[in-house]
C-alpha positions in Angstrom: 286.4 -36.6 -52.3 288.0 -38.3 -55.3 285.8 -36.3 -57.7 286.9 -33.1 -56.1 290.6 -34.0 -56.5 290.0 -34.6 -60.2 288.1 -31.3 -60.6 290.9 -29.4 -58.9 293.7 -31.0 -60.9 292.4 -30.5 -64.4 294.1 -32.2 -67.2 292.6 -30.9 -70.4 293.1 -31.9 -74.0 293.9 -28.5 -75.6 296.8 -27.4 -73.3 298.2 -30.9 -73.5 298.4 -30.6 -77.3 298.5 -26.8 -77.7 301.1 -26.0 -75.1 303.5 -23.1 -75.2 304.0 -20.1 -73.0 301.8 -17.8 -75.1 298.8 -20.2 -74.9 299.4 -20.6 -71.1 299.4 -16.8 -70.6 296.2 -16.4 -72.6 294.6 -19.2 -70.5 295.6 -17.5 -67.3 294.2 -14.2 -68.5 290.9 -16.0 -69.3 290.9 -17.5 -65.7 291.5 -14.0 -64.3 288.7 -12.5 -66.2 286.3 -15.2 -65.1 287.4 -15.4 -61.5 284.0 -14.3 -60.1 282.2 -16.9 -62.3 284.5 -19.6 -61.0 284.1 -18.6 -57.3 280.3 -18.6 -57.8 280.4 -22.4 -58.4 283.4 -23.4 -56.2 281.4 -24.1 -53.1 279.8 -22.2 -50.2 281.7 -20.1 -47.7 284.9 -19.6 -49.8 285.0 -16.0 -48.5 285.9 -17.5 -45.1 288.6 -19.8 -46.5 290.2 -17.7 -49.3 291.5 -14.9 -47.0 295.1 -14.5 -48.1 296.2 -16.5 -45.0 297.2 -20.1 -44.5 298.4 -20.7 -48.1 295.3 -19.2 -49.8 295.0 -16.0 -51.8 292.2 -13.5 -51.2 288.9 -14.5 -52.8 288.9 -11.3 -55.0 292.4 -11.8 -56.4 293.9 -14.1 -59.0 297.4 -15.3 -59.7 299.3 -18.3 -60.6 302.7 -19.6 -59.7 305.1 -22.5 -60.2 304.8 -24.8 -57.2 303.1 -21.9 -55.3 300.7 -23.4 -52.8 299.3 -19.9 -52.1 298.3 -19.1 -55.6 294.8 -20.0 -56.9 296.4 -21.8 -59.9 299.4 -23.9 -58.9 301.6 -24.8 -61.8 303.7 -27.9 -61.4 307.4 -27.8 -62.3 306.7 -30.6 -64.8 304.2 -28.4 -66.7 307.0 -25.8 -67.4 309.6 -28.5 -68.2 307.2 -30.1 -70.6 306.8 -27.0 -72.8 303.8 -25.6 -70.8 301.9 -28.9 -71.3 300.2 -31.1 -68.8 297.9 -30.4 -65.9 297.3 -27.3 -63.7 295.8 -27.3 -60.2 293.0 -24.8 -59.3 293.2 -24.6 -55.6 290.0 -22.6 -55.0 287.2 -25.2 -55.1 286.1 -26.4 -51.7 285.0 -29.9 -50.7 281.3 -28.9 -50.8 281.4 -27.7 -54.4 279.5 -29.5 -57.1 282.3 -31.1 -59.1 280.2 -31.1 -62.3 279.6 -27.4 -62.0 283.3 -26.8 -61.2 284.4 -28.8 -64.2 281.9 -27.2 -66.4 283.1 -23.7 -65.4 286.7 -24.6 -66.0 285.9 -26.0 -69.5 283.9 -22.9 -70.4 286.8 -20.8 -69.5 289.2 -22.9 -71.5 286.9 -22.8 -74.5 287.3 -19.0 -74.6 291.0 -19.2 -75.4 291.8 -19.4 -79.1 294.1 -22.1 -80.2 296.1 -22.8 -83.4 293.7 -25.7 -84.0 290.6 -23.6 -83.7 291.9 -20.8 -85.9 293.4 -23.1 -88.7 291.5 -22.2 -91.9 291.3 -25.8 -93.1 289.6 -26.9 -89.8 286.9 -24.2 -89.7 283.3 -25.4 -89.9 281.6 -25.0 -93.3 277.9 -24.1 -93.3 275.8 -26.0 -95.8 
C-alpha cells in the first residue's frame, strides 16, 4: 500500500526545478493525450470505479483541479503557491495496479514535455 501511495503522489525532478504555469499546462496536456495509456496500467476494473460518482471522474475523461478530489489529477494549494512546483496527485491508479508500471507510465508522459533544460543549446548531446 505504501508503494501505491508513492506512485499516486508523484514528486518528480523536472517540475520541481522547471515549474511555472506554462510547463504545468503542457504537462497536463500530455497527461490528457496519454490518458488511455495511463488507464491501461492503473489496475484492473477501473471502469467500475471511475464512474463520475463518489469523487471520481469518468474513466474516459481527464481534468485537473486545485484541491479537487474528483479530478484525476489533484493539484495541492502548495503547488500553486510555490510557483507551480512540487508534487501532483494522480488519483486514478487502484490498489491492484503494479506500481512499477504506473510510475513508468507517469515518467514516460513527463518525458514528452519539453523543458528549458532539454531545449538549451549548450546542454544538447553532441554526437561523436
